[in-house]
All heavy atoms as an XYZ file, in Angstrom:
938
protein
N      26.526     15.422    -39.915
C      27.729     15.004    -39.217
C      27.354     14.028    -38.101
O      26.369     14.203    -37.408
C      28.452     16.220    -38.660
C      29.589     15.862    -37.736
S      30.877     17.091    -37.761
C      32.085     16.213    -38.684
N      28.142     13.028    -37.902
C      27.905     12.015    -36.889
C      28.306     12.556    -35.526
O      29.335     13.190    -35.371
C      28.698     10.731    -37.209
C      28.206     10.150    -38.521
C      28.573      9.725    -36.091
C      28.983      8.947    -38.980
N      27.481     12.291    -34.532
C      27.800     12.705    -33.165
C      28.809     11.724    -32.579
O      28.497     10.556    -32.390
C      26.536     12.724    -32.297
C      25.540     13.789    -32.697
S      26.174     15.445    -32.459
C      26.265     15.512    -30.702
N      30.018     12.196    -32.315
C      31.081     11.334    -31.806
C      31.093     11.278    -30.286
O      31.802     10.473    -29.706
C      32.439     11.830    -32.310
C      32.653     11.771    -33.813
C      34.010     12.337    -34.163
C      32.503     10.376    -34.351
N      30.300     12.115    -29.630
C      30.348     12.205    -28.177
C      29.880     10.910    -27.515
O      30.486     10.426    -26.578
C      29.511     13.407    -27.691
C      30.134     14.696    -28.205
C      29.394     13.416    -26.181
C      29.294     15.922    -28.009
N      28.803     10.331    -28.012
C      28.223      9.150    -27.365
C      28.749      7.834    -27.929
O      28.233      6.782    -27.608
C      26.699      9.195    -27.481
C      26.113     10.348    -26.702
O      26.643     10.733    -25.670
N      25.024     10.895    -27.194
N      29.754      7.900    -28.750
C      30.302      6.689    -29.349
C      31.342      6.044    -28.428
O      32.022      6.737    -27.693
C      30.993      7.016    -30.672
C      30.098      7.388    -31.789
S      31.131      7.682    -33.250
C      29.962      7.412    -34.535
N      31.452      4.739    -28.541
C      32.521      4.047    -27.834
C      33.827      4.322    -28.580
O      33.820      4.811    -29.709
C      32.253      2.547    -27.798
O      32.404      1.991    -29.087
N      34.926      3.987    -27.939
C      36.230      4.182    -28.582
C      36.302      3.401    -29.884
O      36.771      3.910    -30.903
C      37.368      3.762    -27.643
C      38.757      3.837    -28.243
C      39.121      5.279    -28.591
C      39.781      3.247    -27.307
N      35.801      2.195    -29.860
C      35.849      1.357    -31.060
C      35.064      1.991    -32.208
O      35.526      2.010    -33.355
C      35.296     -0.032    -30.739
C      35.459     -1.018    -31.855
C      35.035     -2.417    -31.478
O      34.370     -2.605    -30.443
O      35.373     -3.330    -32.237
N      33.913      2.549    -31.916
C      33.116      3.212    -32.947
C      33.824      4.461    -33.474
O      33.818      4.724    -34.675
C      31.745      3.586    -32.394
C      30.866      2.389    -32.104
C      29.619      2.765    -31.328
O      29.642      3.679    -30.505
N      28.530      2.063    -31.595
N      34.441      5.227    -32.568
C      35.182      6.421    -32.988
C      36.335      6.035    -33.904
O      36.592      6.694    -34.918
C      35.735      7.166    -31.764
C      34.701      7.897    -30.972
C      35.353      8.565    -29.774
C      34.315      9.105    -28.828
N      34.906      9.672    -27.613
N      37.027      4.964    -33.539
C      38.171      4.516    -34.339
C      37.713      4.076    -35.726
O      38.338      4.422    -36.730
C      38.947      3.387    -33.616
C      39.596      3.910    -32.338
C      39.972      2.736    -34.532
C      40.599      5.026    -32.557
N      36.631      3.320    -35.796
C      36.115      2.878    -37.091
C      35.740      4.086    -37.952
O      36.042      4.124    -39.149
C      34.914      1.947    -36.910
C      35.262      0.611    -36.289
S      36.508     -0.306    -37.216
C      35.618     -0.610    -38.728
N      35.102      5.067    -37.345
C      34.733      6.290    -38.057
C      35.987      7.010    -38.549
O      36.060      7.449    -39.699
C      33.910      7.192    -37.138
C      33.563      8.505    -37.750
N      34.320      9.629    -37.556
C      32.550      8.858    -38.572
C      33.792     10.626    -38.232
N      32.705     10.197    -38.851
N      36.984      7.126    -37.682
C      38.217      7.833    -38.041
C      39.035      7.084    -39.081
O      39.743      7.706    -39.878
C      39.049      8.130    -36.795
C      38.425      9.226    -35.942
O      37.446      9.866    -36.401
O      38.902      9.451    -34.824
N      38.959      5.763    -39.092
C      39.638      4.975    -40.130
C      39.047      5.330    -41.492
O      39.776      5.586    -42.456
C      39.537      3.461    -39.847
C      40.482      3.072    -38.710
C      39.847      2.643    -41.107
C      40.356      1.634    -38.250
N      37.725      5.384    -41.549
C      37.069      5.746    -42.811
C      37.452      7.152    -43.241
O      37.752      7.389    -44.414
C      35.548      5.642    -42.665
C      35.060      4.220    -42.514
C      33.572      4.181    -42.258
C      33.128      2.784    -41.888
N      31.721      2.742    -41.473
N      37.455      8.088    -42.281
C      37.803      9.473    -42.598
C      39.259      9.586    -43.065
O      39.563     10.323    -43.996
C      37.559     10.376    -41.384
C      36.106     10.498    -40.980
C      35.246     11.069    -42.091
O      35.648     11.968    -42.801
N      34.052     10.509    -42.247
N      40.155      8.864    -42.394
C      41.572      8.914    -42.761
C      41.798      8.312    -44.145
O      42.637      8.800    -44.908
C      42.415      8.182    -41.713
N      41.048      7.264    -44.463
C      41.170      6.665    -45.793
C      40.716      7.651    -46.866
O      41.378      7.795    -47.899
C      40.354      5.372    -45.874
C      40.940      4.240    -45.070
S      39.830      2.835    -45.002
C      40.516      1.840    -46.294
N      39.601      8.321    -46.615
C      39.098      9.298    -47.584
C      40.060     10.471    -47.747
O      40.248     10.988    -48.849
C      37.719      9.804    -47.155
C      36.576      8.789    -47.244
C      35.307      9.352    -46.628
C      36.337      8.388    -48.694
N      40.672     10.886    -46.635
C      41.591     12.023    -46.661
C      43.014     11.613    -47.068
O      43.873     12.473    -47.209
C      41.620     12.689    -45.294
N      43.224     10.312    -47.205
C      44.558      9.773    -47.525
C      45.599     10.204    -46.494
O      46.737     10.519    -46.817
C      44.991     10.161    -48.934
C      44.068      9.590    -49.980
C      44.529      9.915    -51.365
C      43.452      9.529    -52.278
N      43.442      8.847    -53.326
N      45.159     10.188    -45.231
C      46.028     10.529    -44.095
C      46.627      9.229    -43.568
O      46.050      8.567    -42.707
C      45.212     11.253    -43.021
C      46.056     11.743    -41.864
O      47.237     11.346    -41.758
O      45.524     12.515    -41.048
N      47.779      8.857    -44.098
C      48.381      7.563    -43.783
C      48.817      7.459    -42.325
O      48.707      6.389    -41.720
C      49.565      7.290    -44.711
C      49.169      7.235    -46.148
N      48.444      6.200    -46.675
C      49.364      8.114    -47.167
C      48.219      6.419    -47.959
N      48.762      7.579    -48.284
N      49.282      8.538    -41.754
C      49.718      8.513    -40.360
C      48.544      8.216    -39.430
O      48.614      7.314    -38.598
C      50.379      9.838    -39.984
C      50.908      9.937    -38.565
C      52.050      8.948    -38.360
C      51.372     11.352    -38.273
N      47.462      8.962    -39.592
C      46.285      8.741    -38.739
C      45.692      7.361    -38.990
O      45.250      6.693    -38.057
C      45.238      9.823    -38.962
C      44.072      9.689    -38.014
C      43.266     10.933    -37.899
C      42.237     10.735    -36.804
N      41.622     11.972    -36.421
N      45.708      6.930    -40.223
C      45.195      5.607    -40.561
C      45.990      4.519    -39.838
O      45.412      3.589    -39.264
C      45.234      5.395    -42.076
C      44.655      4.098    -42.604
C      43.188      3.959    -42.231
C      44.837      4.027    -44.113
N      47.316      4.634    -39.839
C      48.162      3.658    -39.141
C      47.876      3.640    -37.646
O      47.791      2.572    -37.033
C      49.642      3.961    -39.374
C      50.089      3.651    -40.787
O      49.365      2.923    -41.503
O      51.164      4.143    -41.189
N      47.723      4.825    -37.065
C      47.463      4.915    -35.626
C      46.107      4.296    -35.297
O      45.978      3.506    -34.353
C      47.532      6.379    -35.139
C      47.053      6.505    -33.708
C      48.935      6.919    -35.282
N      45.094      4.644    -36.070
C      43.752      4.106    -35.821
C      43.723      2.587    -35.983
O      43.069      1.885    -35.207
C      42.735      4.762    -36.740
S      42.389      6.485    -36.362
N      44.440      2.098    -36.958
C      44.490      0.645    -37.151
C      45.199     -0.041    -35.983
O      44.810     -1.136    -35.578
C      45.174      0.312    -38.468
C      44.281      0.543    -39.650
C      44.962      0.191    -40.941
N      44.029      0.277    -42.067
C      44.393      0.369    -43.325
N      45.682      0.371    -43.640
N      43.492      0.449    -44.284
N      46.240      0.579    -35.436
C      46.923     -0.041    -34.293
C      46.022     -0.034    -33.062
O      46.014     -1.005    -32.293
C      48.259      0.646    -34.008
O      48.076      1.937    -33.498
N      45.237      1.022    -32.881
C      44.292      1.065    -31.758
C      43.224     -0.003    -31.952
O      42.890     -0.744    -31.018
C      43.656      2.460    -31.623
C      44.713      3.496    -31.243
C      42.535      2.445    -30.585
C      44.226      4.942    -31.305
N      42.708     -0.098    -33.164
C      41.682     -1.108    -33.459
C      42.224     -2.511    -33.211
O      41.538     -3.370    -32.649
C      41.219     -0.970    -34.904
C      40.163     -1.976    -35.291
C      39.793     -1.848    -36.745
C      38.871     -2.998    -37.143
N      38.695     -3.082    -38.579
N      43.463     -2.744    -33.612
C      44.094     -4.045    -33.405
C      44.172     -4.393    -31.921
O      43.858     -5.518    -31.515
C      45.479     -4.041    -34.030
O      46.162     -5.223    -33.724
N      44.594     -3.439    -31.103
C      44.682     -3.676    -29.655
C      43.301     -3.955    -29.055
O      43.168     -4.808    -28.173
C      45.322     -2.482    -28.949
C      46.807     -2.372    -29.140
C      47.589     -3.510    -28.500
O      47.237     -3.934    -27.378
O      48.549     -3.967    -29.125
N      42.299     -3.252    -29.529
C      40.933     -3.480    -29.032
C      40.479     -4.886    -29.393
O      39.914     -5.599    -28.555
C      39.965     -2.425    -29.607
C      40.258     -1.053    -28.988
C      38.518     -2.816    -29.363
C      39.501      0.095    -29.622
N      40.741     -5.304    -30.628
C      40.350     -6.651    -31.052
C      41.080     -7.725    -30.254
O      40.493     -8.749    -29.903
C      40.600     -6.835    -32.545
C      39.662     -6.075    -33.472
C      40.088     -6.233    -34.926
C      38.233     -6.527    -33.277
N      42.344     -7.500    -29.964
C      43.100     -8.456    -29.157
C      42.462     -8.582    -27.774
O      42.274     -9.685    -27.260
C      44.581     -8.035    -29.053
C      45.283     -8.250    -30.397
C      45.299     -8.800    -27.944
C      46.663     -7.642    -30.484
N      42.116     -7.454    -27.175
C      41.475     -7.480    -25.859
C      40.136     -8.198    -25.896
O      39.805     -8.961    -24.987
C      41.246     -6.049    -25.355
C      42.255     -5.467    -24.410
C      41.845     -4.061    -24.001
C      42.447     -6.319    -23.185
N      39.369     -7.945    -26.935
C      38.033     -8.543    -27.026
C      38.083    -10.047    -27.253
O      37.145    -10.752    -26.873
C      37.241     -7.878    -28.144
C      36.799     -6.470    -27.806
C      36.140     -5.799    -28.975
C      34.704     -6.239    -29.086
N      33.970     -5.477    -30.121
N      39.152    -10.549    -27.858
C      39.212    -11.969    -28.177
C      39.933    -12.804    -27.118
O      39.963    -14.024    -27.234
C      39.885    -12.193    -29.542
O      41.179    -11.607    -29.528
C      39.061    -11.588    -30.656
N      40.508    -12.151    -26.122
C      41.171    -12.909    -25.058
C      40.120    -13.666    -24.251
O      39.023    -13.176    -24.021
C      41.950    -11.978    -24.134
C      43.177    -11.403    -24.761
C      43.898    -10.431    -23.839
O      43.338     -9.958    -22.865
N      45.142    -10.142    -24.157
N      40.485    -14.856    -23.800
C      39.554    -15.679    -23.029
C      39.143    -15.012    -21.727
O      37.993    -15.069    -21.327
C      40.180    -17.043    -22.724
C      40.296    -17.931    -23.919
C      40.859    -19.272    -23.533
C      41.009    -20.146    -24.757
N      41.596    -21.440    -24.449
N      40.086    -14.394    -21.059
C      39.794    -13.792    -19.760
C      39.186    -12.394    -19.897
O      38.951    -11.731    -18.900
C      41.072    -13.702    -18.930
O      42.006    -12.852    -19.577
N      38.955    -11.978    -21.123
C      38.470    -10.623    -21.361
C      37.043    -10.450    -20.870
O      36.172    -11.281    -21.100
C      38.538    -10.301    -22.847
O      38.028     -9.020    -23.096
N      36.847     -9.369    -20.166
C      35.500     -8.972    -19.789
C      35.061     -7.911    -20.780
O      35.778     -7.583    -21.715
C      35.465     -8.421    -18.342
C      35.747     -9.524    -17.352
C      36.439     -7.283    -18.172
N      33.888     -7.374    -20.563
C      33.378     -6.365    -21.469
C      34.347     -5.186    -21.571
O      34.922     -4.755    -20.579
C      32.020     -5.882    -20.969
C      31.337     -4.931    -21.917
C      29.974     -4.532    -21.412
O      29.300     -5.374    -20.802
O      29.601     -3.371    -21.629
N      34.519     -4.684    -22.757
C      35.433     -3.574    -22.999
C      34.771     -2.285    -22.508
O      33.963     -1.696    -23.194
C      35.773     -3.490    -24.489
C      36.897     -2.551    -24.871
C      38.215     -3.038    -24.285
C      37.020     -2.444    -26.364
N      35.127     -1.883    -21.308
C      34.540     -0.673    -20.740
C      35.484      0.502    -20.920
O      36.561      0.380    -21.502
C      34.192     -0.884    -19.263
C      35.402     -1.266    -18.432
O      36.533     -0.989    -18.802
N      35.154     -1.910    -17.309
N      35.065      1.642    -20.414
C      35.837      2.876    -20.583
C      37.236      2.754    -19.974
O      38.210      3.239    -20.539
C      35.064      4.034    -19.951
C      35.571      5.373    -20.416
O      36.149      5.491    -21.487
N      35.360      6.385    -19.607
N      37.351      2.096    -18.816
C      38.654      1.935    -18.172
C      39.605      1.103    -19.034
O      40.793      1.426    -19.159
C      38.501      1.286    -16.794
C      37.784      2.186    -15.809
O      37.792      3.426    -16.010
O      37.216      1.666    -14.833
N      39.100      0.036    -19.622
C      39.932     -0.811    -20.493
C      40.369     -0.047    -21.737
O      41.511     -0.180    -22.196
C      39.177     -2.082    -20.911
C      38.957     -3.064    -19.795
C      40.234     -3.773    -19.476
C      39.971     -4.855    -18.447
N      41.184     -5.416    -17.922
N      39.447      0.760    -22.274
C      39.788      1.566    -23.447
C      40.917      2.537    -23.112
O      41.856      2.706    -23.891
C      38.569      2.336    -23.940
C      37.503      1.459    -24.553
C      36.238      2.208    -24.902
O      36.067      3.373    -24.471
O      35.404      1.635    -25.623
N      40.828      3.162    -21.941
C      41.879      4.089    -21.517
C      43.206      3.373    -21.334
O      44.257      3.905    -21.687
C      41.482      4.808    -20.234
C      40.371      5.846    -20.358
C      40.015      6.416    -18.987
C      40.754      6.946    -21.317
N      43.165      2.168    -20.784
C      44.389      1.376    -20.610
C      45.055      1.099    -21.958
O      46.281      1.184    -22.082
C      44.077      0.051    -19.916
C      43.817      0.167    -18.435
C      43.474     -1.176    -17.812
O      43.902     -2.236    -18.340
O      42.757     -1.171    -16.793
N      44.246      0.748    -22.950
C      44.769      0.470    -24.291
C      45.460      1.707    -24.846
O      46.595      1.644    -25.339
C      43.636      0.012    -25.247
C      44.095      0.028    -26.697
C      43.140     -1.362    -24.860
N      44.788      2.849    -24.745
C      45.347      4.089    -25.275
C      46.622      4.492    -24.539
O      47.606      4.906    -25.163
C      44.316      5.209    -25.195
C      43.106      5.059    -26.110
C      42.068      6.130    -25.812
C      43.518      5.098    -27.570
N      46.619      4.342    -23.226
C      47.800      4.701    -22.446
C      48.967      3.785    -22.765
O      50.121      4.219    -22.836
C      47.473      4.695    -20.955
C      46.571      5.848    -20.563
C      46.028      5.737    -19.153
O      46.001      4.656    -18.564
N      45.585      6.859    -18.616
N      48.685      2.513    -22.976
C      49.733      1.552    -23.336
C      50.355      1.930    -24.682
O      51.590      1.962    -24.824
C      49.128      0.145    -23.411
C      50.073     -0.913    -23.926
C      49.353     -2.230    -24.112
C      50.184     -3.187    -24.936
N      49.419     -4.364    -25.348
N      49.506      2.227    -25.663
C      50.014      2.598    -26.987
C      50.788      3.908    -26.939
O      51.825      4.054    -27.597
C      48.857      2.700    -27.986
C      48.186      1.375    -28.352
C      46.925      1.622    -29.162
C      49.144      0.478    -29.116
N      50.306      4.854    -26.144
C      50.995      6.134    -25.998
C      52.372      5.940    -25.374
O      53.371      6.492    -25.853
C      50.156      7.086    -25.143
C      50.725      8.478    -24.917
C      50.849      9.227    -26.237
C      49.855      9.241    -23.944
N      52.435      5.107    -24.345
C      53.707      4.827    -23.680
C      54.689      4.166    -24.656
O      55.877      4.512    -24.679
C      53.465      3.925    -22.475
C      54.705      3.631    -21.674
C      54.384      2.754    -20.482
C      55.640      2.395    -19.726
N      55.391      1.488    -18.604
N      54.204      3.238    -25.470
C      55.060      2.570    -26.454
C      55.635      3.568    -27.453
O      56.825      3.518    -27.778
C      54.262      1.505    -27.216
C      53.936      0.285    -26.412
C      53.017     -0.671    -27.159
O      52.402     -0.318    -28.168
N      52.901     -1.888    -26.648
N      54.788      4.484    -27.922
C      55.246      5.472    -28.905
C      56.297      6.397    -28.305
O      57.311      6.694    -28.932
C      54.089      6.319    -29.438
C      53.011      5.583    -30.217
C      53.576      4.759    -31.348
N      52.578      4.164    -32.197
C      51.856      3.079    -31.920
N      51.976      2.483    -30.762
N      50.999      2.594    -32.797
N      56.061      6.844    -27.087
C      57.011      7.753    -26.438
C      58.338      7.057    -26.166
O      59.404      7.642    -26.343
C      56.414      8.317    -25.147
C      55.330      9.339    -25.410
C      54.815      9.940    -24.128
C      53.803     11.035    -24.416
N      53.324     11.680    -23.203
N      58.271      5.796    -25.759
C      59.497      5.029    -25.502
C      60.273      4.811    -26.803
O      61.494      4.954    -26.841
C      59.156      3.696    -24.840
C      60.350      2.833    -24.518
C      61.284      3.439    -23.478
O      60.872      4.349    -22.724
O      62.438      3.006    -23.422
N      59.556      4.491    -27.868
C      60.209      4.311    -29.167
C      60.862      5.606    -29.621
O      61.987      5.600    -30.127
C      59.196      3.852    -30.217
O      58.697      2.582    -29.901
N      60.161      6.711    -29.451
C      60.713      8.015    -29.848
C      61.979      8.319    -29.058
O      62.971      8.805    -29.622
C      59.680      9.110    -29.639
N      61.974      8.016    -27.767
C      63.155      8.256    -26.926
C      64.344      7.432    -27.422
O      65.466      7.940    -27.553
C      62.843      7.915    -25.463
C      63.994      8.233    -24.500
C      63.734      7.709    -23.108
N      63.617      6.254    -23.052
C      64.641      5.404    -23.124
N      65.871      5.852    -23.255
N      64.449      4.097    -23.050
N      64.099      6.175    -27.748
C      65.170      5.299    -28.239
C      65.699      5.812    -29.576
O      66.919      5.869    -29.793
C      64.673      3.845    -28.353
C      64.418      3.279    -26.953
C      65.660      2.983    -29.126
C      63.675      1.956    -26.941
N      64.792      6.188    -30.461
C      65.221      6.724    -31.759
C      66.033      8.002    -31.600
O      67.010      8.216    -32.317
C      64.023      6.987    -32.674
C      63.394      5.730    -33.232
C      62.010      5.596    -33.301
C      64.169      4.685    -33.716
C      61.417      4.459    -33.826
C      63.596      3.537    -34.238
C      62.219      3.438    -34.292
O      61.642      2.315    -34.812
N      65.651      8.856    -30.656
C      66.403     10.088    -30.427
C      67.804      9.785    -29.903
O      68.772     10.427    -30.304
C      65.650     11.002    -29.453
C      64.451     11.653    -30.094
C      63.586     12.414    -29.106
O      63.679     12.210    -27.896
N      62.730     13.280    -29.627
N      67.900      8.800    -29.036
C      69.215      8.402    -28.527
C      70.109      7.884    -29.645
O      71.322      8.050    -29.605
C      69.062      7.326    -27.445
C      68.513      7.842    -26.140
C      68.234      6.717    -25.144
O      68.466      5.527    -25.474
O      67.778      7.035    -24.034
N      69.496      7.231    -30.631
C      70.247      6.684    -31.761
C      70.373      7.694    -32.903
O      70.820      7.336    -33.995
C      69.566      5.415    -32.260
C      69.564      4.312    -31.241
C      68.765      3.103    -31.705
O      68.081      3.126    -32.723
N      68.857      2.033    -30.946
N      69.938      8.917    -32.645
C      70.002     10.012    -33.615
C      69.239      9.693    -34.901
O      69.643     10.099    -35.994
C      71.454     10.400    -33.898
C      72.156     10.920    -32.665
C      73.580     11.356    -32.929
O      73.962     11.518    -34.106
O      74.309     11.530    -31.945
N      68.129      9.006    -34.764
C      67.211      8.734    -35.878
C      66.006      9.655    -35.716
O      64.914      9.241    -35.362
C      66.776      7.274    -35.879
C      67.873      6.274    -36.150
C      68.479      6.388    -37.552
N      67.524      6.490    -38.625
C      67.040      5.466    -39.314
N      67.434      4.244    -39.045
N      66.160      5.661    -40.288
N      66.228     10.934    -35.929
C      65.222     11.952    -35.663
C      63.991     11.819    -36.556
O      62.887     12.174    -36.141
C      65.833     13.343    -35.773
C      66.995     13.615    -34.811
C      67.519     15.021    -34.998
C      66.580     13.364    -33.374
N      64.172     11.290    -37.761
C      63.027     11.093    -38.646
C      62.062     10.064    -38.061
O      60.844     10.269    -38.046
C      63.487     10.661    -40.039
C      64.379      9.418    -40.011
O      65.139      9.236    -39.028
O      64.348      8.634    -40.976
N      62.608      8.971    -37.544
C      61.767      7.942    -36.933
C      61.185      8.424    -35.607
O      60.036      8.114    -35.276
C      62.571      6.657    -36.730
C      63.058      5.973    -38.009
C      63.948      4.788    -37.673
C      61.899      5.558    -38.882
N      61.957      9.189    -34.850
C      61.465      9.734    -33.585
C      60.297     10.670    -33.832
O      59.294     10.637    -33.108
C      62.587     10.457    -32.849
N      60.404     11.500    -34.865
C      59.317     12.436    -35.193
C      58.050     11.675    -35.554
O      56.954     12.036    -35.128
C      59.720     13.357    -36.333
C      58.646     14.386    -36.657
C      59.002     15.201    -37.866
C      57.948     16.230    -38.236
N      56.577     15.857    -38.108
N      58.182     10.605    -36.314
C      57.024      9.796    -36.687
C      56.344      9.226    -35.437
O      55.117      9.252    -35.330
C      57.441      8.682    -37.639
C      56.261      7.881    -38.123
O      55.274      8.435    -38.598
N      56.356      6.569    -38.016
N      57.132      8.712    -34.506
C      56.571      8.150    -33.270
C      55.876      9.236    -32.438
O      54.807      9.002    -31.885
C      57.662      7.475    -32.441
C      58.250      6.235    -33.068
C      57.275      5.079    -33.182
O      56.453      4.892    -32.266
O      57.336      4.371    -34.197
N      56.481     10.410    -32.374
C      55.878     11.508    -31.623
C      54.595     12.004    -32.295
O      53.628     12.360    -31.599
C      56.873     12.652    -31.431
C      58.048     12.332    -30.509
C      59.069     13.464    -30.535
C      57.572     12.061    -29.089
N      54.568     12.007    -33.617
C      53.352     12.381    -34.341
C      52.236     11.379    -34.059
O      51.075     11.756    -33.866
C      53.613     12.460    -35.846
C      54.484     13.646    -36.230
O      54.647     14.585    -35.409
O      55.017     13.635    -37.360
N      52.588     10.098    -34.011
C      51.595      9.078    -33.671
C      51.104      9.261    -32.237
O      49.910      9.113    -31.967
C      52.185      7.684    -33.866
C      52.385      7.309    -35.314
C      52.857      5.882    -35.489
O      52.622      5.023    -34.639
N      53.522      5.614    -36.605
N      52.016      9.589    -31.332
C      51.634      9.826    -29.932
C      50.657     10.990    -29.836
O      49.697     10.937    -29.053
C      52.874     10.083    -29.085
N      50.882     12.029    -30.626
C      49.975     13.178    -30.623
C      48.571     12.779    -31.066
O      47.579     13.264    -30.510
C      50.504     14.290    -31.532
C      51.726     14.991    -30.962
O      51.962     14.886    -29.732
O      52.445     15.631    -31.744
N      48.480     11.902    -32.036
C      47.167     11.439    -32.500
C      46.496     10.602    -31.414
O      45.302     10.756    -31.149
C      47.293     10.656    -33.820
C      47.735     11.607    -34.939
C      45.974      9.973    -34.182
C      48.090     10.928    -36.234
N      47.250      9.732    -30.763
C      46.684      8.913    -29.677
C      46.169      9.810    -28.555
O      45.117      9.555    -27.968
C      47.721      7.900    -29.164
C      48.029      6.877    -30.262
C      47.234      7.206    -27.890
C      49.212      5.979    -29.973
N      46.892     10.882    -28.274
C      46.473     11.813    -27.216
C      45.097     12.414    -27.488
O      44.375     12.742    -26.546
C      47.493     12.946    -27.061
C      48.702     12.647    -26.200
C      49.727     13.767    -26.308
C      48.297     12.430    -24.757
N      44.719     12.545    -28.752
C      43.405     13.125    -29.059
C      42.262     12.224    -28.609
O      41.144     12.707    -28.433
C      43.256     13.424    -30.572
O      43.309     12.201    -31.306
C      44.324     14.378    -31.054
N      42.530     10.947    -28.419
C      41.498     10.010    -27.967
C      41.427      9.906    -26.446
O      40.477      9.353    -25.905
C      41.729      8.619    -28.567
C      41.553      8.605    -30.060
C      42.648      8.594    -30.909
C      40.288      8.630    -30.627
C      42.494      8.597    -32.281
C      40.120      8.634    -32.001
C      41.228      8.622    -32.815
O      41.064      8.638    -34.183
N      42.428     10.407    -25.765
C      42.446     10.384    -24.303
C      41.750     11.621    -23.757
O      41.821     12.692    -24.368
C      43.884     10.335    -23.787
C      44.599      9.008    -23.942
C      46.090      9.170    -23.702
C      44.016      7.986    -22.988
N      41.093     11.493    -22.601
C      40.469     12.684    -22.010
C      41.534     13.696    -21.600
O      42.641     13.326    -21.216
C      39.726     12.148    -20.791
C      40.206     10.771    -20.578
C      40.873     10.301    -21.827
N      41.186     14.958    -21.707
C      42.116     16.018    -21.339
C      42.253     16.066    -19.814
O      41.257     16.049    -19.107
C      41.615     17.371    -21.841
C      41.549     17.462    -23.350
C      42.909     17.288    -23.991
O      43.883     17.863    -23.537
N      42.968     16.500    -25.042
N      43.473     16.130    -19.307
C      43.652     16.217    -17.849
C      43.183     17.577    -17.334
O      43.176     18.569    -18.067
C      45.155     16.041    -17.659
C      45.757     16.358    -18.982
C      44.724     16.090    -20.024
N      42.792     17.592    -16.076
C      42.370     18.842    -15.453
C      43.568     19.768    -15.278
O      44.670     19.314    -14.992
C      41.757     18.587    -14.078
C      40.398     17.935    -14.125
C      40.207     16.657    -13.617
C      39.305     18.607    -14.653
C      38.953     16.055    -13.643
C      38.053     18.019    -14.690
C      37.888     16.743    -14.192
O      36.657     16.166    -14.215
N      43.313     21.049    -15.401
C      44.355     22.030    -15.095
C      44.458     22.158    -13.580
O      43.596     21.689    -12.834
C      44.017     23.385    -15.720
O      42.904     23.952    -15.057
N      45.477     22.828    -13.129
C      45.677     23.019    -11.688
C      44.489     23.751    -11.080
O      43.990     23.378    -10.025
C      46.980     23.783    -11.446
C      47.358     23.931     -9.991
C      48.653     24.715     -9.863
N      49.321     24.847     -8.637
C      48.845     25.047     -7.427
N      47.585     25.079     -7.241
N      49.605     25.195     -6.372
N      44.020     24.800    -11.752
C      42.878     25.578    -11.248
C      41.605     24.738    -11.189
O      40.829     24.831    -10.230
C      42.652     26.812    -12.119
C      43.789     27.811    -12.019
O      44.506     27.807    -10.983
O      43.967     28.595    -12.966
N      41.383     23.910    -12.202
C      40.204     23.047    -12.211
C      40.260     22.037    -11.071
O      39.241     21.754    -10.430
C      40.082     22.320    -13.549
C      39.729     23.226    -14.707
C      39.820     22.537    -16.057
O      40.665     21.634    -16.225
O      39.050     22.925    -16.943
N      41.450     21.497    -10.820
C      41.592     20.547     -9.707
C      41.311     21.214     -8.376
O      40.619     20.646     -7.514
C      43.010     19.953     -9.705
C      43.258     18.819    -10.683
C      44.729     18.423    -10.635
C      42.389     17.643    -10.378
N      41.847     22.390     -8.180
C      41.596     23.121     -6.929
C      40.113     23.427     -6.765
O      39.590     23.317     -5.638
C      42.430     24.408     -6.886
C      43.942     24.210     -6.771
C      44.663     25.552     -6.887
C      44.297     23.516     -5.466
N      39.446     23.786     -7.833
C      38.023     24.063     -7.777
C      37.229     22.814     -7.402
O      36.318     22.859     -6.582
C      37.557     24.607     -9.134
C      36.106     25.017     -9.156
C      35.704     25.560    -10.521
O      36.531     26.266    -11.152
O      34.564     25.280    -10.930
N      37.597     21.682     -7.980
C      36.930     20.416     -7.654
C      37.144     20.027     -6.198
O      36.224     19.560     -5.524
C      37.410     19.292     -8.580
C      36.901     19.307    -10.000
C      37.620     18.261    -10.833
C      35.401     19.074    -10.035
N      38.356     20.238     -5.719
C      38.659     19.915     -4.320
C      37.847     20.806     -3.385
O      37.298     20.335     -2.386
C      40.181     20.051     -4.060
C      40.926     18.944     -4.807
C      40.487     19.999     -2.565
C      42.429     19.123     -4.831
N      37.759     22.074     -3.728
C      36.971     23.001     -2.912
C      35.498     22.581     -2.862
O      34.863     22.640     -1.802
C      37.076     24.431     -3.442
C      38.422     25.070     -3.153
O      39.135     24.561     -2.250
O      38.757     26.063     -3.819
N      34.961     22.154     -3.989
C      33.562     21.705     -4.030
C      33.349     20.467     -3.175
O      32.332     20.323     -2.525
C      33.139     21.434     -5.464
C      32.883     22.662     -6.281
C      32.440     22.300     -7.674
C      32.239     23.552     -8.514
N      31.829     23.214     -9.882
N      34.332     19.566     -3.216
C      34.207     18.335     -2.421
C      34.300     18.581     -0.927
O      33.687     17.890     -0.129
C      35.293     17.327     -2.835
C      35.082     16.688     -4.201
C      36.289     15.831     -4.559
C      33.817     15.848     -4.220
N      35.072     19.572     -0.548
C      35.228     19.883      0.874
C      34.029     20.667      1.329
O      33.475     20.603      2.331
C      36.511     20.668      1.110
C      37.731     19.841      0.790
S      39.234     20.789      0.889
C      39.688     20.467      2.570
């Protein structure tokens, strides 16, 4: 098994695209391709600097925000099938984002810093 911990986001996405193709998981494949597309757009911009962890997080957060906004609009228009698809895509994008600290973990970190 490939160690995914030390991989960049782009490497993880490429790996997951291959896995989704083998598993015939069209939803995950679409999400991974959209993430890959955004990364390529960032890398080819003239003003682009090296794609670091912060830029990768920005890309993921932007895509997540788009999916949630689309789902909200679809729900308002009573297109629940399309809203569900957008929310399912958002759930997949969330797997690439770091997990936020819980309240207890934050308090513990603050205590250590003080």
